[in-house]
LONU-771213 format. One record per residue: x, y, z of N, C-alpha, C, O in turn; residue in three letters. Coordinates in nm, 2 decimals. Atoms other than C-alpha are relative to their C-alpha. Layout:
BEGIN
ATOM|n_c1|n_c2|n_c3|ca_c1|ca_c2|ca_c3|c_c1|c_c2|c_c3|o_c1|o_c2|o_c3|rest
ATOM|X|Y|Z|X|Y|Z|X|Y|Z|X|Y|Z|ALA
...
END
This chain:
BEGIN
ATOM|n_c1|n_c2|n_c3|ca_c1|ca_c2|ca_c3|c_c1|c_c2|c_c3|o_c1|o_c2|o_c3|rest
ATOM|-0.01|-0.09|-0.12|-15.68|-0.02|1.98|0.14|0.06|0.00|0.24|-0.01|-0.03|MET
ATOM|-0.13|-0.06|0.00|-15.40|0.23|2.02|0.08|-0.05|0.12|0.03|-0.08|0.23|ASN
ATOM|-0.10|0.04|-0.10|-15.09|0.12|2.21|0.02|0.11|0.10|0.05|0.22|0.05|GLU
ATOM|-0.02|-0.10|-0.10|-15.06|0.31|2.54|0.11|-0.05|0.10|0.11|-0.17|0.13|ARG
ATOM|-0.10|0.04|-0.10|-14.77|0.31|2.78|-0.07|-0.01|0.14|-0.15|0.08|0.17|ALA
ATOM|0.06|0.02|-0.13|-14.86|0.18|3.13|0.11|-0.01|0.10|0.21|-0.08|0.08|ARG
ATOM|-0.10|0.01|-0.11|-14.67|0.21|3.46|-0.07|0.01|0.13|-0.17|0.09|0.14|LYS
ATOM|0.05|-0.02|-0.13|-14.75|0.16|3.82|0.11|0.06|0.09|0.22|0.01|0.09|ILE
ATOM|-0.10|-0.07|-0.09|-14.58|0.39|4.07|-0.05|0.02|0.13|-0.18|0.03|0.15|VAL
ATOM|0.04|-0.04|-0.14|-14.59|0.46|4.44|0.06|0.14|0.02|0.18|0.17|0.00|ARG
ATOM|-0.04|-0.14|-0.02|-14.58|0.84|4.51|-0.02|0.04|0.14|-0.12|0.00|0.21|VAL
ATOM|0.01|-0.05|-0.14|-14.51|1.00|4.85|0.02|0.15|-0.01|0.12|0.20|-0.06|LYS
ATOM|-0.01|-0.15|0.01|-14.57|1.37|4.89|-0.03|0.05|0.15|-0.10|-0.01|0.23|ALA
ATOM|0.02|-0.06|-0.13|-14.55|1.60|5.19|-0.02|0.15|-0.01|0.03|0.21|-0.11|ARG
ATOM|0.01|-0.14|-0.01|-14.65|1.95|5.28|-0.06|0.07|-0.12|-0.16|0.02|-0.17|GLY
ATOM|0.05|-0.09|0.11|-14.71|2.22|5.01|-0.02|-0.08|-0.13|-0.11|-0.05|-0.20|GLU
ATOM|0.00|0.07|0.13|-14.64|1.98|4.72|-0.13|-0.08|-0.01|-0.18|-0.10|-0.13|VAL
ATOM|0.13|0.07|0.01|-14.96|1.79|4.81|-0.10|0.08|-0.07|-0.19|0.03|-0.15|VAL
ATOM|0.10|-0.09|0.06|-15.16|2.09|4.71|0.03|0.04|-0.15|-0.06|0.10|-0.21|ARG
ATOM|-0.03|-0.04|0.13|-14.98|2.14|4.38|0.01|-0.11|-0.10|0.05|-0.09|-0.21|THR
ATOM|-0.01|0.12|0.09|-15.00|1.79|4.23|-0.08|0.02|-0.12|-0.04|-0.03|-0.23|LEU
ATOM|0.09|-0.01|0.12|-15.28|1.89|3.99|0.08|0.07|-0.11|0.04|0.06|-0.23|SER
ATOM|-0.07|-0.08|0.11|-15.02|2.11|3.80|0.08|-0.10|-0.09|0.12|-0.06|-0.19|GLU
ATOM|-0.09|0.09|0.08|-14.83|1.80|3.67|-0.08|-0.09|-0.09|-0.02|-0.16|-0.17|VAL
ATOM|0.08|0.09|0.09|-15.12|1.63|3.50|-0.02|0.07|-0.13|-0.07|0.18|-0.14|VAL
ATOM|0.01|-0.07|0.13|-15.11|1.70|3.13|-0.10|-0.08|-0.09|-0.14|-0.19|-0.06|GLU
ATOM|0.10|0.06|0.09|-15.34|1.62|2.84|0.05|-0.14|-0.05|0.16|-0.16|-0.08|GLU
ATOM|-0.03|0.13|0.05|-15.36|1.25|2.74|0.05|-0.09|0.11|0.07|-0.21|0.09|GLY
ATOM|-0.05|0.08|-0.11|-15.24|1.13|3.08|-0.12|-0.05|0.08|-0.21|0.03|0.12|LEU
ATOM|0.11|0.05|-0.08|-15.48|0.90|3.27|0.07|-0.06|0.13|0.16|-0.14|0.12|GLU
ATOM|-0.06|0.05|-0.13|-15.41|0.83|3.64|-0.12|-0.06|0.08|-0.22|0.00|0.10|ILE
ATOM|0.10|0.07|-0.08|-15.60|0.58|3.85|0.07|-0.02|0.14|0.18|-0.07|0.14|SER
ATOM|-0.06|0.02|-0.14|-15.54|0.58|4.23|-0.04|-0.14|0.04|-0.16|-0.17|0.06|ILE
ATOM|0.03|0.13|-0.04|-15.51|0.22|4.33|-0.01|-0.02|0.15|-0.09|-0.10|0.20|LEU
ATOM|0.01|0.00|-0.15|-15.45|0.28|4.70|0.06|0.13|0.04|0.15|0.19|-0.02|SER
ATOM|-0.05|-0.13|-0.05|-15.38|0.59|4.91|0.00|-0.01|0.16|-0.09|-0.06|0.22|ALA
ATOM|0.00|-0.02|-0.14|-15.28|0.67|5.27|0.03|0.14|0.02|0.12|0.20|-0.03|SER
ATOM|-0.01|-0.14|-0.02|-15.33|1.02|5.39|0.01|0.03|0.15|-0.07|-0.02|0.23|VAL
ATOM|-0.02|-0.06|-0.14|-15.21|1.19|5.71|0.00|0.15|-0.02|0.01|0.20|-0.13|THR
ATOM|0.00|-0.15|0.01|-15.22|1.56|5.79|0.12|0.06|-0.07|0.12|0.16|-0.12|PRO
ATOM|-0.12|-0.05|0.06|-14.86|1.60|5.66|0.05|-0.08|-0.12|0.16|-0.04|-0.17|ASP
ATOM|-0.05|0.07|0.11|-14.82|1.34|5.39|-0.11|-0.08|-0.07|-0.22|-0.11|-0.02|SER
ATOM|0.08|0.09|0.07|-14.98|1.13|5.12|0.09|-0.10|-0.07|0.19|-0.07|-0.12|ILE
ATOM|-0.07|0.10|0.07|-14.86|0.80|4.99|-0.11|-0.07|-0.08|-0.21|-0.11|-0.03|THR
ATOM|0.10|0.05|0.09|-15.04|0.67|4.69|0.06|-0.10|-0.11|0.17|-0.07|-0.15|ALA
ATOM|-0.04|0.09|0.11|-15.01|0.38|4.44|-0.09|0.04|-0.12|-0.21|0.04|-0.11|GLU
ATOM|0.07|-0.05|0.12|-15.10|0.51|4.09|0.02|-0.09|-0.12|0.13|-0.14|-0.14|LEU
ATOM|-0.02|0.06|0.13|-15.16|0.34|3.76|0.00|0.11|-0.10|-0.10|0.19|-0.10|ALA
ATOM|-0.02|-0.11|0.09|-15.04|0.58|3.50|-0.01|-0.05|-0.15|0.07|-0.15|-0.18|VAL
ATOM|0.01|0.04|0.14|-15.14|0.55|3.13|0.02|0.13|-0.08|-0.03|0.23|-0.05|GLN
ATOM|-0.02|-0.11|0.08|-15.02|0.78|2.86|0.02|-0.04|-0.15|0.04|-0.16|-0.17|ALA
ATOM|-0.02|0.03|0.14|-14.99|0.80|2.48|0.13|-0.07|-0.04|0.14|-0.14|-0.13|PRO
ATOM|-0.13|0.06|0.03|-14.62|0.70|2.49|0.08|-0.02|0.13|0.04|0.04|0.24|SER
ATOM|-0.09|0.02|-0.12|-14.35|0.58|2.73|0.07|0.13|0.03|0.09|0.16|0.15|GLU
ATOM|-0.06|-0.12|-0.02|-14.19|0.92|2.69|-0.09|0.09|0.09|-0.05|0.16|0.18|GLU
ATOM|0.10|-0.07|-0.08|-14.51|1.08|2.83|0.01|-0.04|0.15|0.01|0.04|0.24|HIS
ATOM|-0.01|0.06|-0.13|-14.49|0.85|3.13|0.13|0.05|0.07|0.13|0.10|0.18|VAL
ATOM|-0.13|-0.04|-0.06|-14.12|0.93|3.19|0.00|0.15|0.03|0.05|0.19|0.14|ARG
ATOM|0.00|-0.14|-0.02|-14.18|1.30|3.16|-0.09|0.03|0.13|-0.05|0.12|0.21|GLU
ATOM|0.09|-0.02|-0.12|-14.47|1.28|3.42|0.08|-0.04|0.12|0.07|0.03|0.22|PHE
ATOM|-0.07|0.04|-0.12|-14.24|1.09|3.66|0.11|0.10|0.03|0.14|0.13|0.15|LEU
ATOM|-0.10|-0.10|-0.02|-13.96|1.34|3.61|-0.06|0.13|0.06|0.00|0.18|0.15|ARG
ATOM|0.07|-0.11|-0.05|-14.20|1.62|3.68|-0.03|-0.02|0.15|-0.01|0.07|0.23|THR
ATOM|0.03|0.03|-0.14|-14.32|1.45|4.00|0.13|0.01|0.09|0.13|0.07|0.20|LEU
ATOM|-0.13|-0.01|-0.07|-13.95|1.42|4.11|0.05|0.14|0.02|0.10|0.18|0.12|ARG
ATOM|-0.04|-0.14|-0.01|-13.88|1.78|4.03|-0.08|0.07|0.11|-0.04|0.17|0.17|ARG
ATOM|0.08|-0.05|-0.10|-14.17|1.86|4.27|0.05|-0.05|0.14|-0.01|-0.01|0.24|PHE
ATOM|-0.05|0.05|-0.12|-13.97|1.67|4.53|-0.07|-0.12|0.05|-0.05|-0.16|0.17|GLY
ATOM|0.07|0.12|-0.04|-14.19|1.37|4.54|0.09|-0.13|-0.01|0.17|-0.14|-0.10|LEU
ATOM|-0.07|0.13|0.00|-14.05|1.02|4.62|-0.08|-0.08|-0.10|-0.20|-0.10|-0.08|GLU
ATOM|0.07|0.08|0.10|-14.14|0.81|4.32|0.08|-0.14|-0.02|0.20|-0.14|-0.04|VAL
ATOM|-0.05|0.13|0.02|-14.08|0.43|4.30|-0.08|-0.07|-0.10|-0.20|-0.09|-0.08|LYS
ATOM|0.07|0.08|0.10|-14.17|0.23|3.99|-0.01|-0.14|0.05|0.08|-0.20|0.10|GLU
ATOM|0.04|0.14|-0.05|-14.34|-0.10|4.08|-0.02|-0.09|-0.12|-0.08|-0.05|-0.22|LEU
ATOM|0.02|0.10|0.10|-14.33|-0.41|3.87|-0.10|-0.10|0.05|-0.07|-0.17|0.15|GLU
ATOM|0.10|0.09|-0.05|-14.65|-0.61|3.91|-0.04|-0.09|-0.11|-0.03|-0.05|-0.23|LYS
ATOM|0.05|0.09|0.10|-14.80|-0.90|3.73|-0.13|-0.07|0.06|-0.15|-0.07|0.18|THR
ATOM|0.12|0.07|-0.04|-15.13|-1.09|3.74|0.04|-0.15|0.00|0.11|-0.20|-0.09|LEU
ATOM|-0.01|0.15|-0.01|-15.13|-1.46|3.85|-0.14|-0.05|-0.01|-0.22|-0.02|0.07|VAL
ATOM|0.13|0.06|0.02|-15.42|-1.66|3.72|0.01|-0.15|0.02|0.07|-0.22|-0.07|HIS
ATOM|-0.01|0.14|-0.03|-15.46|-2.01|3.87|-0.12|-0.07|-0.07|-0.23|-0.07|-0.02|ASP
ATOM|0.10|0.07|0.09|-15.65|-2.21|3.60|-0.07|-0.11|0.08|-0.19|-0.14|0.06|GLU
ATOM|0.06|0.11|-0.08|-15.71|-2.50|3.85|-0.10|0.05|0.10|-0.20|-0.02|0.12|GLU
ATOM|0.09|-0.06|-0.10|-15.88|-2.27|4.10|-0.12|0.07|-0.06|-0.23|0.08|0.00|THR
ATOM|0.09|-0.08|0.07|-16.07|-2.06|3.85|-0.13|-0.08|-0.04|-0.12|-0.19|-0.10|CYS
ATOM|0.12|0.06|0.04|-16.44|-2.15|3.81|-0.07|0.07|-0.12|-0.18|0.03|-0.16|VAL
ATOM|0.04|-0.08|0.12|-16.48|-1.91|3.52|-0.14|0.06|0.02|-0.23|0.05|-0.07|HIS
ATOM|0.13|-0.06|-0.03|-16.77|-1.73|3.69|-0.02|0.14|-0.07|-0.13|0.19|-0.08|CYS
ATOM|-0.01|-0.13|0.07|-16.67|-1.41|3.50|-0.03|0.12|0.09|-0.05|0.23|0.04|THR
ATOM|0.02|-0.11|-0.09|-16.71|-1.19|3.81|0.11|0.10|-0.03|0.09|0.22|-0.03|ALA
ATOM|-0.12|-0.09|0.03|-16.36|-1.05|3.73|-0.02|0.08|-0.12|0.02|0.20|-0.13|CYS
ATOM|0.03|-0.07|0.13|-16.47|-0.96|3.38|-0.09|0.12|0.02|-0.07|0.22|-0.04|HIS
ATOM|0.10|-0.11|-0.02|-16.76|-0.75|3.51|0.06|0.12|0.07|0.00|0.23|0.06|SER
ATOM|-0.06|-0.12|-0.07|-16.53|-0.52|3.72|0.12|0.05|-0.06|0.18|0.15|-0.01|VAL
ATOM|-0.13|-0.04|0.06|-16.23|-0.49|3.50|-0.03|0.13|-0.08|-0.11|0.14|-0.18|CYS
ATOM|0.02|-0.13|0.07|-16.21|-0.12|3.39|0.06|0.01|-0.14|0.03|0.11|-0.21|PRO
ATOM|-0.08|-0.02|0.12|-15.98|-0.18|3.09|-0.03|-0.11|-0.11|0.02|-0.10|-0.22|THR
ATOM|0.02|0.11|0.09|-16.11|-0.50|2.93|0.11|-0.10|0.00|0.13|-0.18|-0.10|GLY
ATOM|-0.11|0.09|-0.01|-15.80|-0.69|3.04|-0.04|-0.15|0.03|0.03|-0.24|0.00|ALA
ATOM|0.05|0.13|-0.03|-16.01|-0.98|3.16|-0.09|-0.04|-0.12|-0.20|0.02|-0.14|VAL
ATOM|0.07|0.04|0.13|-16.13|-1.16|2.84|-0.07|-0.13|0.03|-0.02|-0.23|0.09|VAL
ATOM|0.08|0.12|-0.01|-16.41|-1.42|2.83|-0.03|-0.05|-0.14|-0.09|0.02|-0.22|VAL
ATOM|0.03|0.06|0.13|-16.42|-1.65|2.53|-0.04|-0.15|0.02|0.03|-0.22|0.09|GLU
ATOM|0.05|0.13|-0.02|-16.62|-1.97|2.52|-0.01|-0.04|0.14|0.03|-0.15|0.18|ASP
ATOM|0.02|0.02|-0.15|-16.70|-1.94|2.89|0.13|-0.03|0.07|0.13|-0.08|0.18|HIS
ATOM|-0.13|0.02|-0.07|-16.33|-1.94|2.97|0.06|0.14|0.02|0.05|0.23|-0.06|GLU
ATOM|-0.06|-0.13|-0.04|-16.15|-1.65|3.15|0.15|0.00|-0.03|0.22|-0.10|0.00|VAL
ATOM|-0.14|-0.02|0.02|-15.81|-1.53|3.03|0.03|0.14|0.03|-0.05|0.23|0.03|SER
ATOM|-0.05|-0.14|-0.03|-15.60|-1.22|3.11|0.09|0.05|-0.11|0.18|-0.02|-0.16|LEU
ATOM|-0.08|-0.07|0.10|-15.45|-0.97|2.87|0.08|0.10|0.07|0.03|0.21|0.09|ASP
ATOM|-0.08|-0.09|-0.09|-15.17|-0.81|3.07|0.03|0.13|-0.08|0.06|0.23|-0.01|GLU
ATOM|-0.03|-0.12|0.07|-15.11|-0.56|2.79|-0.11|0.11|0.02|-0.08|0.23|0.00|SER
ATOM|0.11|-0.09|-0.02|-15.45|-0.40|2.87|-0.01|0.03|0.15|-0.09|0.12|0.19|GLU
ATOM|0.02|-0.01|-0.14|-15.42|-0.44|3.25|0.08|0.12|0.07|0.19|0.14|0.03|CYS
ATOM|-0.07|-0.10|-0.07|-15.34|-0.15|3.48|0.03|-0.04|0.15|0.07|0.04|0.23|ILE
ATOM|-0.03|0.06|-0.14|-15.30|-0.38|3.79|-0.07|0.07|0.11|-0.02|0.09|0.22|MET
ATOM|0.08|-0.07|-0.10|-15.58|-0.21|3.98|-0.04|-0.10|0.11|-0.07|-0.06|0.22|CYS
ATOM|0.03|0.10|-0.10|-15.66|-0.54|4.16|-0.15|-0.03|0.01|-0.19|-0.11|0.09|GLY
ATOM|0.15|0.02|-0.02|-16.04|-0.52|4.11|-0.04|-0.14|-0.03|-0.12|-0.20|0.04|SER
ATOM|0.03|0.14|0.03|-16.04|-0.87|3.95|0.03|-0.09|0.12|-0.04|-0.18|0.15|CYS
ATOM|-0.05|0.09|-0.11|-15.84|-1.02|4.24|-0.10|0.02|0.12|-0.12|-0.08|0.19|ALA
ATOM|0.09|-0.03|-0.12|-16.07|-0.85|4.50|-0.13|-0.08|-0.01|-0.18|-0.13|0.09|GLU
ATOM|0.13|0.06|0.02|-16.39|-0.99|4.35|0.00|-0.15|-0.02|-0.10|-0.21|-0.01|ILE
ATOM|0.00|0.15|0.03|-16.27|-1.34|4.26|-0.04|-0.08|0.12|0.03|-0.08|0.23|CYS
ATOM|0.05|0.08|-0.11|-16.47|-1.58|4.48|0.09|-0.11|0.04|0.08|-0.17|0.16|PRO
ATOM|-0.09|0.11|-0.04|-16.20|-1.85|4.47|0.15|0.04|0.02|0.23|-0.05|0.05|THR
ATOM|-0.14|-0.04|-0.01|-15.88|-1.64|4.48|0.09|-0.05|-0.11|0.21|-0.06|-0.10|GLY
ATOM|-0.08|0.05|0.11|-15.78|-1.76|4.14|0.08|0.11|-0.07|0.18|0.07|-0.14|ALA
ATOM|-0.08|-0.11|0.06|-15.65|-1.42|4.04|0.07|0.08|0.11|0.00|0.11|0.21|ILE
ATOM|-0.07|-0.08|-0.09|-15.38|-1.24|4.23|0.09|0.10|-0.07|0.14|0.07|-0.18|LYS
ATOM|-0.10|-0.09|0.05|-15.17|-0.93|4.18|0.12|-0.02|0.08|0.12|-0.01|0.20|VAL
ATOM|-0.13|0.03|-0.07|-14.81|-1.01|4.26|0.11|0.09|-0.05|0.11|0.14|-0.16|ALA
ATOM|-0.12|-0.07|0.05|-14.48|-0.83|4.25|0.08|-0.08|-0.10|0.10|-0.20|-0.07|SER
ATOM|-0.08|0.08|0.10|-14.28|-0.93|3.95|0.14|-0.01|0.05|0.20|0.08|0.10|ARG
ATOM|-0.13|0.03|-0.05|-13.96|-1.09|4.05|0.11|0.05|-0.10|0.09|0.04|-0.22|LYS
ATOM|-0.11|-0.05|0.08|-13.63|-0.95|3.92|0.04|-0.10|-0.10|0.05|-0.22|-0.07|GLU
ATOM|-0.04|0.09|0.10|-13.53|-1.10|3.59|-0.11|-0.07|-0.07|-0.09|-0.14|-0.17|GLY
ATOM|0.12|0.07|0.06|-13.88|-1.22|3.51|-0.06|0.09|-0.11|-0.06|0.21|-0.09|GLU
ATOM|0.06|-0.08|0.11|-14.04|-1.10|3.19|-0.15|-0.01|0.01|-0.22|0.05|-0.07|GLU
END
């Protein structure tokens, strides 16, 4: 599988720029809206951005900032509690990227494939998977 750069960002837009966002999406860029809040004069959205390279992602973020959008890069991680997990594989069935791996009836997570959409955490019947903010200094 090709290595792709991944980043989660929170974007806030107001006024006319809301209508011009489509101009910044370029070929090879994949954007998933993880959450959004819309009012008559603003949009705040958490996006998972995937691109062919880290430079693609950086250029996309620079373009958003040139449009006057507030952009904050978020560091998130998955937490999988092996003790609580019953290995029901519900998480595997909703994962859009294949980051939830099932081998020998055991669930494991591949963070390199994960876009931190939270689908696995939402469906987990035992709460064994959580999306958490990565603490500073943590790898």
